[in-house]
N, C-alpha and C positions, 0 to 999 in steps of 0.2 A: 554691351551691359548694361547703360544705363538705360536704353530702351526697356530691357525686358523687367526693370528694376519699377521704369513705368508704368507698366503695363499690368505688374500684378497689383501694385498699389491702386490703378484705377479700379479692377477686376474685385480689391478688397472693399471698395469704397463702394463699388455696385450692390456688393454684398450687405455692407454695414445698413445703407440705404433702405433694402428689403428688411434689414432686423429692425430699424426704427418705424418703418410704413406699419407690420407688422405689432408693434410693440405700442403704435399710439390708436390700432383698431382693437386691440384687448379690453376685456371686461378689468376692474367693474366701470372704466370711467373713461375708457376711448369708445370711438366712433367705428364698428362693423364696417363701414364702405370703406374703410381702407384695406381690410382683408383682400378685396378685390384687385389691388393691384400690389400687394404686398411681395407678390414671387414675382415680377414683373424685372423687376431689376436683377435676381438670381436669374433669370430665363434669360434675358441678353450676357449675364456672366457667362452662361451654359454653352451660348449661340458663339460668343467669341472664342473659347476654348476648342468648341467643334470644329471652327472656320481655321486654327491653327494647331491644331494637332498634333502636327509633326516636330513644331517646334517647343513643344512643353512638356516636362516632365511627367509620369504616371499619378493619377490621383491628385492634378493639379483643382479641379471639380472640387473636391473635397477641402483639398487645405485652402481654396480661394471662400468657398460659400461657406466655410464653418464658424468666421468671424461675426457673419450675419447669423446667422442660428444663435452664437453666443450672446450676442447682444439683444436678442429675441428671449432669450430665454433670462438672461439676467438682468433685465428691466422690466418683465413680469414675475417673474417667482424667487426674485434677491430675496423678499422676506423671510424664506426657509432660514437664512442664517440666524431670527431670533432667538428661535428654538437649537440649531445645532450647526457649528462653522462648518463640520467635516461632511454631513451630508447635505447643505447646502451646496457646497463645491461639487461634489460628487452628481449631484442629479441636475446643474447647470451645464456644466463639462459635459458628462456623458450624455445627457440630453441632447444637446448641440452637436458632439461628432455623432451620434444615433440618425439626425437629418440629416449631415453631411453626408453621411453613407448613404444614404438613400437618395441623396440629388446625385452622386456619385452612379452610382448605382444605374439610374434613371441614364445619364451622360454616356454610359455603356453600352444599353440597350438601345440607345437611340443610334448610334454608330453602327451597330452590328445590323438593327431590323432596317435601319435606309428608307424608312418610309414617315412621315409627320405624326400621321395619324397613330402609328402604332409606337410610336416615341411619348406620344404625348399619353396615352392609351397605358402604358408601360410608368409614367411619373404618377400618373390618377393611382393605380393598382398598387404599384410599390408603398405611396402614400398611406393609403389606406390599409395596408397590409400590416406596416410597422404600426398605426395608430391603433388596430387592434390588436396585435401582440402587444401592445402596452397597455390595453385590458385584461391579459389573459396570464401575463405572467409574474414571477416573484418579484420582478425592478419594474412592477409595474407604472407605469408614471405619464398619465390621460391629461393631466391639467392641461395641458397645453393643446389637447388635441383640436382641428380646426373649428369643427361644430360649436365647438364652446363657444365661440367666439360671439356669437350672439343671444348670450345668457344676459346680458342686460337688456335686449333689445329683444327681449321673446315676443315681442307684437310682430316682428318680422320673419318668424318660423312656428307657427302654429302650424304647419303641415310637418313639424318633428311627431307627432303622432301615427304616422305612413311612413316614414322614414328614420327615424332618430338624428343624432346629431352626425351621422355618416353622409346622410341628406345637406347638410349645410356642411362638409366635407368636401363634397363634389361639387355642390352651386361655387362654394370659394376657389379649389383647382381651375375649373374650366372657366370659368370666368377671367382669372388670370392667364390662362391662356388663350383666352378670345381678346384680351386688351394687349399683351403680347404680339399677337400675331396682327394686331390691327398698326400697329406703332412700326413694325417690320414693314409692313404694306405702302407704307404714307408715300416712299417715295418711286414705287414702283407700279402703282394700279392707279386706276383713272377715279376724277372724283364720284362719277354715280356708282363705281364700284364699294368704294371708303360708306358712300351713305350710304348703301344697304348694308354692307357690315356693321357699320353703325348700329345702325334698327335691328340687328340680330343680338349685337352686346345689350344693350337696351332694355328688349325683349327678358331676353336671359336674365337678368338680374330683376328687373321691377314686376316682370308676370308671377314668380311666387311671394315677390313683397304683396301685389293686390290680394292674392288669393289667401295671404296671411292674414291679410285687414279685416276682409271681408268674415275670413271664418271666426279674428277674433269677434268681430262685433255682434254675429249672431248666433254664437253658441249661448246655449240656457242650459245654468243645472239644473236637474231633476232633484227636487226638496227632498231630505232626506237627513233632515237635522241631526246631529252628535256637539254634544257642549263640549270643549276642553278649556283647562285651565293649564296653563306652561310657566313652568317656574324659570329664571334666569339667576343663580343664586348668586354668581362672580366670585367665584373663588377661584384666588391665585392662584395658579397650577403650578409654582414657583414658590409659593412661601405656605400658601395654606391649604390645597386641596389633597396634600397627601401628611401634612403634619395633624392639622384637627384631628378631634376625635370625632368616632363617625356619628358618638352622640349629638355631638354640636353641627355637624353638617344635616343631620335629619334634622334636628329642630329648628335649622334656620330655612330648610324648604316650609316644614310645616307651619313655620309661624306667618313667611311668608305669603303662604297660598290659602290657608284656612280663612282666611275673611272672603274667598271670592271663590268657595265652595256653597253648593246646597243640594238638595237634594234631586233636581234634575243636572248636574253636572255630571258627565259620562266618563271624564279621562282627567286625570292628575299627571303631567310630564315632567318629569326632572333630567338634567344633562347626562352626558355621557360619565362615566368614571364617576358620577357623585359619591357613592359609597366605597370608600375605602378599607375597610374591615376585613378584606381577605380571609372571606367566606367561603366554606368547604359546601361543593352541591350533593356530598353522601348526608349534607343534615344541615340543609339550606335555613328553612324554617326557625333553629335555635339561634340562629343571630340576632341580635339585640337589636339592629336597623331596621332585618324584617320586619322583626316583632314592632317596633314604634308603628311603622308604616300601616300595616295589616291593623294595628287596633285602632288606627282612622276608619277603618271601615266597619265599626260597630257602631259609629254616628253617622256613614252612608253608605250603606249596604249596596247600594247600586253604582256604588264608585270604583273604577279600575285607574290602578296605580303603576307607570312604565318608567323606572329608571335604571337608571347603567350604575355597575357597580364590576369591582373585578371578583372573580370567582374561581374558587379551583376543584380539579377532580380527582380524586387518589383510586389509580388505576388496582383490579382487583387483580388477584393472582390467577394469572391464564389469560387476560385482556390482552387482545393484544399492542402493541406500543406504535404510536404514531410518531412522525419525526417531531412532533412539538414537546412530545414527554421527554420532563424532569425527572431526574434520579433526588431521592432524597440524600442530603447528606449522611445522615447518621443509618439508615436501614438499607437494606437491599428493594425498595418499594417504589415508583414513578407515580406521579400526578401531572396534569395538565392544567397548564394556567389560562383565562377565558379574559376577553372584553366582550361582558354580558350586559345584553339589555331584558332586565326583570320586571315582568309582566305580576302584580299581586292584587287580588278581588277577591271575594267571600266564597265565591262558587267552587272555583277549582284551584288546584293545589299550583303551586308555583310555576310558572313558564317562563324558559330562558331561551333567549336567543344569544348564537356569541359569535362576535364579528368575525367574517370570514374573507371580507376583502381588507387585508391587513397592509397599513402603510411600512412600504420598506426602509430597511433599516432601524425600524423602531421595533415594530411588532413581526415582524420576516424578515430572515435573509436568504440568501440563494438556497433552492436545496438539492442542487448539483450534487452527484458525489462526491465527497471529498473535502465539501467547504463547510461540515457541522462546526471546526471551529471556530467561525465567522461569528457564532454565538457569543462569545467571549468579547465582542466587539460591538455590540447591538448599541444604539443609543440610548442613554439614559435618560428619558422626561419624566419620570418621579413613576409609581405603580410598577407593573411587573416589566421587567424586560427581557428582553429575547423574545423569539419566537412562539406566536401564544396559537392556541389550539382554533379552533373553525368548525362552522357546521356543514354537513353537504347540502341539504337542502335552503330554503328563504321561508323559515317559519312564518306562520300565519299565527297570534294571539284568539282565544276565543275569548268573549268578555260576558260582562253581565247587562243582560238589556241593552243591548246597542251591537252593532255591526263588527265584521273581523277587519282587525288595523295588522301593518305590517309593520316591523321595528326595523328600520336601520340605523346604523351607527357610523357618523363620521365622515370618515372617509369614502366609506361606501358610497356616498351619495352623488358621488361623480362617475359611477358606471351604469349608464340606460340600460342595458340589456339584465342585470344582475338588480337594476330597481325593478326591473318590469317584472320577474320572477315572483316577486311579494305578492302582484295581482294576481299571476297567473295562477296563483296558487290561492285566491280567494282575496287577498286584500282588498277592502273597499274602501279605507283611508289610509295614507301612511303618515309615520311619523319618521322625522330624522330628528336624533340626538346625541350631539356635538360636545367639546369642547372648545376648540378656535380660541383657547386663551393663549400661547406658544408664540404666536405672532408677531405680540401687540397691535396696537390700533393702524396695521398696513392694509395692502391690499389684499393678503391673503386670506384673511375671514371673511372681506367683501366679495370676492371671486368666491370662496367656497359657496356662500349664502346663495349669490346670484345663478349657480346650476342650480339650483330646486328650481328654480323657475321652469328650467327646461325637464326635470323629474316630473313636473306637474301634466306640460303640455304632454310629454309623449305619454302619459298613463293616464290622462285627464283623470287624475285623481286628486284629490283637495290633501295638502300638506299643513302638521303641526309640526313646527321645528323649537327645536330650546336647546340653546347655545349657552355653557355656563358662563361665558363672557360675555354673548352676544355674536351673533344676533339672533335673535330670537324672531320668530313671526308665523303666522298664519297663511298660507298659500291656496289659494282657489286652483278649479280647473282649468280653468285658461292662463294660468301664471301669475299672474294679480296679488302680491303680498298686502297685510295690512296688520296691524297692530305691531310694527316692524319697532323693537327696540334700539335702545344708543347703546356702545358699545361700552365697555368697563364697566357696567351701571346697575346694579342689582334692580331685577325687574319683576312682575306676575301681569300676562297678556289672559285675555277671556277670549272666549268667539265660540261662535257656533258655525261648524263646518259641514257640507253636504256632502255626503255616501253617494260611491258610484258603483254599479254591477256592470257596466258596461264596459268591452274590450274593448282596446284599440288594434288595429291594423298592425302597431310596433309589438304590443304588449306579444301579441299572437304570435310575431313570428321573428322578433330579435333583431337583433343586426343582422339582418340576412344581406344589406349590400357589403358588408365587410367581406362575408364568407365568400360574394360573387366575386367582388374585386380581389381578393386575397386568390381566390384560385385560377383568376384571368393574369395575375400577378406572377402567382409559380408557373403557370405555363411560358407568358413572354419569357420568364426568365429563363425557362427550358429552352425554348425556342435561342435564346442570346447564346447561351452555350453552346448548343448544338454549330450553330452558326460561325461561332470564334475559333473551336476545335477544326471544322472544314476549312474555313481561311488559313489557320493556321497548318495543317495538314497540308494544303496545297501547295503553299508559299514551301512551306519541309520537302517537298517533292519536286517541287523545282527547281529546289538547291540541289 
């Protein structure tokens, strides 16, 4: 019994070491080189349990690996607790569990497939399928997708314009497998083999680095200048943003921005949810906040204003009821609530884009049949609570005397393929509006900001980022940031960014790597199931 406890303690220690390594390699202050060895202790854990499987209980890999994934999750995303204790607990515990299930499934497949390469292919495929799922279901939480680990060291991954972040995930997982195999062979292989194997590992890790730095050094933007003024109003989301009069909020934005405007300014950008006037889209132009902003256009007719706000749409009789429809308390009519980016200019009617990648637990709850009751327990962060409406396409704004731009709202900026669809639809520049005031001065807002480097590289689009409490900045097509503001301080920044019309390989093909490996993972899982049933059948037949 003592040996059993001692062994389990050792295995859990291995898992925790992996969790610490992955945490120390994570943005925005970690060193991503550690990600190439972060899974090695977990692989040794799985190897030990494979060799001693007859003496271990079922799901030992899941139970022993979960503490390590929990450590990684809690050390990198603990800041969620500043906005919601329940949401933080669910995100950290469940995501750790999902990761452990993937590792357990790999262990199971490895035993059934009985070939090292097939086992490792299963690990890579299952993990990528998990990350891909996290980008595309209602409980999406791709914050810890491995390819995001290079967000602060974006010069390492300029090749994301070809692969997106899934290229980084493959880079990391294969690197860990190679290091693990090298350590296993130290006692059994001769020095010549070990040297050759080590050289191969060095090439695997450093060849993409060299390619990336060469690409970064040689990349040149084509001159196509567009001038932005970005406002960081610094409205406290807990005490000001949803209690101040809308006229006071708009007045604050215009007061700080107006000195920076001139006839050559193309865009004025204000952050997500800046306007909280509960505006109805059925007659949006009648609301005072919109009128106040529109009046500025008489002085600057070539200006395009982008601002975030909460809007509502009353469904007309006979219109289909989406899952986000809400019933008025005093009538039989329905409406939809949106988190909206509003474009105002002198030429066009108001252009609206509704946030479509919604934050789980705050803006969306599971759509599975029978779970509608969860709407009553949506996390209240101010503004509109419960599942919001979305847009089915990634809209691109028409502008006055300048290029087309794509609006991205907050959480949407961590979804690579989703972000790229704005560019597919004609966006030559990208705009991110966000709040980022919920988490306080923690790693949360800094991580969120760092992910924008990756989106710029994937699409080769400059980005203007307006964050309510920071970080606001301008990001060029190589991922370099300028005009970076301080957190929790009012600020206005002005800069000229270059538009771009070229389409990268990643923009054209999206997360093709994820789709390929998800199909491969599905095939390997099916083979695993077939082999499992065959062996069980043979065992039963012999009995």
